[in-house]
matplotlib code that plots the C-alpha trace (Angstrom):
import matplotlib.pyplot as plt

x = [87.4, 84.0, 81.7, 77.8, 76.4, 72.9, 71.8, 68.6, 70.4, 73.2, 73.0, 70.9, 72.3, 75.3, 75.8, 73.0, 72.4, 71.4, 73.7, 76.5, 78.3, 77.9, 79.0, 82.2, 83.2, 82.4, 84.6, 87.6, 87.2, 87.2, 90.2, 91.7, 91.0, 87.6, 84.5, 81.5, 77.9, 75.3, 71.4, 69.4, 65.6, 64.3, 63.5, 61.9, 65.3, 67.4, 68.3, 67.0, 70.9, 73.8, 77.2, 78.8, 82.2, 83.0, 80.6, 77.2, 73.9, 70.7, 67.9, 64.4, 61.4, 59.0, 56.1, 53.9, 54.5, 57.3, 57.0, 55.3, 57.9, 58.3, 59.8, 64.0, 65.3, 63.8, 63.8, 64.8, 62.8, 62.3, 60.6, 59.5, 57.1, 55.6, 53.9, 50.8, 49.7, 51.6, 55.0, 53.3, 52.0, 55.3, 57.6, 56.6, 56.5, 60.1, 60.7, 59.9, 61.1, 64.4, 64.8, 64.3, 66.3, 69.8, 69.0, 69.2, 72.5, 74.0, 73.4, 74.8, 77.8, 78.6, 79.9, 83.3, 81.4, 78.0, 78.1, 74.7, 74.3, 71.3, 70.3, 66.3, 64.9, 68.1, 69.5, 66.5, 67.7, 70.9, 69.6, 70.0, 73.1, 74.8, 78.4, 78.9, 78.0, 78.7, 76.4, 76.6, 74.2, 73.5, 71.1, 67.4, 67.1, 67.6, 65.1, 62.3, 62.6, 62.0, 59.1, 57.2, 58.2, 60.7, 63.9, 63.9, 64.2, 67.3, 68.7, 68.8, 70.2, 73.2, 73.4, 73.9, 76.6, 80.7, 80.4, 78.1, 79.1, 77.8, 78.6, 80.2, 80.5, 77.4, 75.0, 76.2, 75.2, 71.6, 71.2, 72.5, 70.1, 67.5, 68.2, 70.6, 72.4, 74.6, 78.3, 79.0, 82.3, 82.3, 83.7, 82.4, 81.5, 84.3, 85.0, 86.5, 89.3, 89.2, 85.9, 86.2, 89.0, 90.2, 92.0, 88.3, 87.6, 85.1, 83.2, 82.7, 79.9, 77.4, 79.0, 78.1, 75.1, 74.3, 76.4, 77.2, 80.6, 82.1, 79.1, 79.5, 77.7, 76.9, 76.1, 73.9, 73.2, 70.7, 67.4, 64.6, 63.1, 62.9, 65.8, 68.3, 66.9, 66.8, 63.9, 66.3, 69.1, 66.6, 65.4, 68.6, 69.9, 67.5, 68.9, 71.9, 70.9, 69.3, 73.2, 75.1, 73.2, 76.1, 75.4, 73.4, 71.7, 72.0, 70.4, 71.3, 68.8, 64.8, 62.1, 59.4, 59.4, 60.3, 56.8, 56.7, 61.0, 59.8, 56.7, 59.1, 61.6, 58.5, 56.9, 60.8, 60.7, 63.8, 63.4, 66.1, 68.6, 67.7, 68.0, 66.5, 68.1, 67.3, 68.7, 72.0, 74.0, 77.0, 79.8, 78.6, 78.0, 81.9, 81.5, 78.9, 81.6, 83.9, 81.9, 80.4, 82.8, 81.2, 79.0, 76.3, 73.8, 72.4, 70.5, 68.3, 66.7, 63.2, 59.4, 60.3, 63.9, 65.5, 68.9, 72.4, 74.3, 77.1, 77.0, 79.5, 78.1, 80.2, 83.5, 83.0, 82.7, 86.0, 87.5, 87.3, 88.5, 85.3, 84.7, 81.9, 79.4, 76.8, 75.1, 76.1, 73.5, 73.8, 77.2, 78.3, 81.1, 82.5, 83.1, 83.8, 85.5, 87.4, 87.4, 89.9, 87.9, 84.9, 81.8, 78.9, 76.0, 73.0, 70.3, 67.0, 68.9, 68.5, 70.3, 73.7, 73.6, 73.0, 76.3, 78.5, 77.4, 78.0, 81.6, 83.4, 81.5, 83.1, 86.4, 88.5, 91.0, 89.0, 87.8, 91.1, 91.7, 89.1, 90.0, 92.9, 93.2, 89.5, 91.0, 93.7, 91.5, 90.1, 92.8, 94.3, 90.7, 88.3, 89.2, 87.7, 90.6, 91.3, 87.8, 87.9, 90.8, 89.4, 86.7, 89.1, 90.6, 87.2, 86.7, 90.2, 89.3, 85.9, 87.8, 90.0, 87.5, 85.5, 88.9, 88.6, 84.8, 86.2]
y = [58.9, 59.6, 57.3, 57.7, 55.6, 54.7, 53.1, 53.2, 54.8, 57.9, 60.1, 62.5, 65.0, 65.5, 62.4, 61.0, 57.5, 55.3, 53.1, 55.1, 52.2, 54.1, 57.1, 55.5, 53.9, 57.5, 59.0, 57.0, 56.9, 60.6, 60.6, 58.9, 61.3, 60.3, 62.7, 60.8, 61.5, 59.8, 59.3, 58.2, 58.5, 61.9, 62.1, 65.4, 65.8, 66.1, 68.4, 67.3, 67.9, 69.7, 69.3, 67.0, 66.4, 66.4, 64.6, 65.5, 64.0, 63.8, 62.7, 61.5, 63.0, 60.3, 61.4, 64.5, 65.5, 64.6, 63.6, 60.4, 58.7, 55.5, 53.2, 53.4, 55.1, 54.3, 50.0, 49.9, 48.6, 44.8, 45.5, 49.3, 47.6, 45.0, 47.9, 49.8, 50.1, 53.1, 51.3, 48.6, 52.1, 54.2, 51.7, 51.8, 55.8, 55.8, 52.8, 55.2, 58.6, 56.8, 55.4, 59.0, 60.6, 57.9, 57.9, 62.0, 61.9, 59.3, 61.3, 64.7, 63.0, 60.4, 58.4, 55.8, 53.5, 53.0, 51.1, 50.3, 49.1, 47.5, 45.9, 45.8, 48.8, 50.5, 48.3, 48.5, 52.5, 50.2, 46.6, 47.0, 48.9, 45.8, 45.3, 49.1, 49.0, 46.7, 45.7, 45.4, 43.1, 43.5, 41.0, 42.6, 43.1, 39.1, 38.1, 40.7, 39.5, 36.1, 37.0, 39.2, 36.5, 38.7, 37.0, 36.7, 40.8, 40.7, 37.9, 39.5, 42.5, 41.0, 39.1, 42.0, 43.5, 43.1, 41.7, 41.7, 41.5, 40.1, 41.4, 37.4, 33.8, 33.6, 35.7, 34.0, 30.5, 31.7, 33.4, 30.0, 28.3, 30.6, 29.8, 32.8, 32.1, 34.8, 34.9, 36.2, 37.5, 39.0, 42.1, 43.1, 46.0, 48.1, 50.4, 54.0, 53.7, 57.6, 57.1, 53.8, 53.0, 52.5, 55.6, 57.3, 60.0, 61.6, 57.9, 58.4, 60.2, 57.9, 54.8, 57.3, 57.6, 53.4, 52.1, 52.6, 52.0, 49.0, 48.2, 46.1, 47.4, 45.2, 46.9, 45.9, 48.4, 47.6, 48.6, 47.1, 44.5, 40.8, 39.5, 41.2, 38.3, 41.1, 39.4, 36.9, 39.2, 40.4, 36.9, 35.6, 38.8, 38.6, 35.0, 36.7, 39.3, 37.1, 35.7, 39.0, 42.2, 44.1, 44.1, 46.2, 45.9, 49.0, 48.8, 51.8, 52.0, 52.1, 50.3, 48.9, 46.8, 49.2, 49.2, 45.4, 45.2, 47.5, 45.6, 42.8, 44.6, 45.7, 41.8, 40.8, 43.8, 44.8, 48.4, 49.4, 47.2, 47.1, 50.5, 51.3, 54.5, 54.6, 56.4, 58.5, 60.3, 58.8, 60.9, 59.3, 55.9, 54.8, 56.3, 54.1, 50.9, 52.4, 53.0, 48.9, 46.0, 43.1, 43.6, 41.5, 40.9, 37.7, 37.7, 34.9, 34.0, 36.3, 34.9, 36.0, 34.7, 37.9, 37.5, 39.5, 39.1, 40.3, 43.1, 45.4, 46.4, 44.1, 44.8, 48.6, 46.7, 44.9, 48.3, 49.9, 46.9, 44.8, 41.2, 40.0, 37.8, 36.7, 34.1, 31.4, 32.7, 34.3, 36.2, 36.5, 33.9, 35.4, 38.2, 36.1, 33.9, 31.6, 30.7, 33.6, 36.2, 36.0, 34.0, 32.4, 30.6, 29.1, 31.7, 31.1, 30.0, 32.4, 29.4, 29.3, 33.3, 34.1, 31.0, 32.6, 36.3, 35.0, 33.6, 36.7, 38.3, 36.2, 36.5, 39.6, 38.1, 36.7, 39.5, 41.1, 38.2, 38.3, 42.1, 42.1, 39.6, 41.3, 44.0, 42.7, 40.7, 43.9, 46.0, 44.0, 43.1, 45.2, 49.3, 51.1, 52.1, 48.2, 47.9, 50.9, 49.3, 45.9, 48.1, 50.0, 47.2, 46.0, 49.7, 50.0, 46.5, 47.7, 50.2, 48.4, 46.2, 49.1, 50.1, 46.7, 46.6, 50.2]
z = [139.5, 139.7, 141.7, 142.0, 145.4, 145.0, 148.5, 150.7, 153.8, 154.3, 157.6, 157.7, 159.6, 162.1, 164.1, 162.7, 165.2, 161.6, 160.5, 158.8, 157.3, 152.9, 155.4, 155.7, 153.2, 151.0, 153.8, 153.0, 149.3, 149.5, 151.3, 148.5, 146.1, 144.3, 143.7, 145.6, 144.4, 146.8, 145.9, 148.6, 150.1, 151.6, 155.1, 156.9, 159.2, 155.7, 153.3, 149.6, 148.2, 149.7, 149.4, 153.0, 153.6, 149.7, 148.6, 146.8, 148.2, 145.9, 147.9, 146.6, 147.7, 147.9, 149.8, 151.1, 153.7, 154.5, 157.6, 156.6, 154.2, 156.1, 154.2, 155.2, 158.5, 161.8, 161.7, 158.1, 155.0, 156.2, 159.2, 158.1, 155.5, 157.8, 160.4, 158.3, 153.7, 154.1, 153.2, 150.4, 148.9, 149.0, 148.1, 144.1, 144.4, 145.6, 143.0, 140.2, 141.4, 141.9, 138.6, 136.9, 139.6, 139.1, 135.1, 135.3, 137.8, 135.6, 132.4, 134.7, 136.0, 133.5, 136.7, 136.1, 138.6, 140.2, 143.4, 144.7, 148.5, 149.2, 146.0, 145.9, 145.2, 144.4, 141.6, 139.6, 137.9, 136.8, 136.1, 132.4, 132.5, 131.9, 134.1, 134.4, 138.2, 141.1, 144.6, 147.6, 149.4, 152.8, 153.6, 154.3, 150.8, 150.3, 153.0, 151.9, 148.2, 149.1, 151.1, 148.4, 146.1, 144.5, 144.3, 140.8, 140.8, 142.9, 141.1, 137.7, 139.3, 140.9, 137.3, 135.2, 137.6, 136.9, 140.1, 143.7, 147.2, 149.8, 153.6, 154.3, 153.8, 155.7, 153.4, 150.8, 151.7, 152.8, 149.1, 147.9, 149.6, 148.7, 145.0, 144.0, 140.9, 140.7, 141.5, 144.6, 146.6, 150.7, 151.6, 155.0, 156.7, 158.9, 161.4, 161.7, 163.7, 164.5, 166.4, 167.4, 169.8, 173.0, 174.1, 174.2, 176.6, 178.7, 179.0, 183.2, 182.6, 180.9, 183.7, 186.7, 185.2, 185.1, 187.3, 191.2, 192.8, 191.3, 189.5, 185.7, 182.9, 180.1, 176.6, 173.6, 170.4, 168.1, 166.6, 168.5, 165.9, 166.1, 164.1, 167.3, 169.8, 172.9, 174.1, 175.2, 176.6, 178.5, 179.8, 180.3, 182.3, 184.6, 185.7, 185.7, 188.1, 190.6, 190.8, 190.4, 191.9, 191.1, 187.5, 185.1, 181.5, 179.1, 175.2, 173.0, 170.0, 168.5, 166.8, 167.0, 169.6, 172.5, 173.8, 174.0, 175.4, 178.2, 179.4, 179.9, 181.8, 183.8, 184.6, 185.5, 187.7, 186.2, 186.5, 188.3, 186.5, 182.5, 180.5, 177.3, 176.6, 173.2, 169.9, 170.8, 168.1, 166.5, 168.8, 172.1, 170.8, 171.5, 174.8, 175.4, 174.3, 176.0, 179.7, 179.5, 180.2, 178.3, 175.2, 173.9, 171.3, 171.0, 167.5, 166.0, 162.6, 163.3, 162.1, 158.5, 157.9, 158.7, 160.4, 161.2, 157.8, 159.9, 163.1, 162.7, 166.9, 167.4, 165.3, 166.8, 170.3, 169.6, 168.5, 171.8, 173.7, 175.2, 174.9, 173.2, 173.5, 169.9, 168.6, 165.8, 163.3, 159.9, 159.4, 163.3, 163.3, 160.6, 162.7, 166.5, 163.9, 166.3, 170.2, 170.8, 170.0, 172.3, 173.2, 170.5, 171.8, 170.1, 169.0, 171.4, 174.4, 177.6, 179.2, 177.2, 177.2, 181.0, 181.3, 179.0, 180.5, 184.2, 182.9, 181.8, 184.6, 186.7, 185.3, 184.7, 183.0, 180.3, 179.1, 179.1, 177.0, 174.5, 174.4, 173.5, 170.7, 169.0, 168.9, 167.2, 164.5, 163.7, 163.1, 160.5, 158.9, 159.8, 159.1, 156.8, 155.1, 154.2, 153.1, 150.6, 149.3, 148.4, 146.6, 144.6, 143.2, 142.4, 140.1, 138.9, 137.4, 136.1, 134.4, 132.5, 131.5, 130.3, 128.3, 127.1, 125.2, 123.4]

ax = plt.figure().add_subplot(projection="3d")
ax.plot(x, y, z, "-o")
ax.set_aspect("equal")
plt.show()
């Protein structure tokens, strides 16, 4: 099959620290013999056109100079669009150029399937091509279109698709509350079992960088934006630190709240115990998971209504056999789906979070219990191989649908 993927993010270079969800799916589809074409936003660190690992990648340059392109990478479109006037100016420019580019690609490639990732604005070029495409909704576009009263456009894009998928039942529920009428099904994001697994090597140097002797390491991996709840993690860790001096907190990721979080660490006098290490490349990230004892990400519903719609980092930690703590919001309960897989606490509750962290720090057997159960769970339900097979089944349905219409 010839599959055209229209997406808002795709790795700009090898080991790009930006989320690689679409890349991993494309990689699995290529393994299964399909031809993959990608339309994605340009970034100054990326080529406008390249063939990478079997995928033909077309990137859309939408502003000059290229370094000023601010829409999609970094903190992501919903967060970026609130930082300055520039993203507001760039969004209609990008949407127009994307429309032209995708229409030309469709004429040139004649794809069997069009798969839209992030429904808005990526779905705009194909929204009048009834039933010839599918959409995967990630969540950020839902909260953004609600904020700017554009739900009707996203709903139309979904309504005209053959099928629309959300990542979790939690996201589907929110969309129903917001008034979306289209039929929705759920297929989650997966993990690459060749990258994230318990057999990772060369992690001891990372652990030694932050921990001495028998000290324990708590890890969080997230964009430094409001919905990740990192302020609550740092405040909870402050309470943990009063009882356990042998623990370090390592936060991996970049974003618009870095300065604010660094100031909080300084105010709480945690400079020797909390490390904001910034972005790291994807080849190094698995070693950070393996080096840690507990993974924590206390995501919240932010001031704009945005929330965690799945949280692939929980899945990656589970795949590396690290016990996880999350919050009972958004799509996280679809991942930590029962009490044997990890601990869920209420959002914005540093006291509950402190209690959960101490519970795991003080009980090695419990850490191993959660880690083993969670590993078996994600191996069964979240590998990219199993996710790709679910999409291929849908792709074949579309081909049969097209044949019946002829």
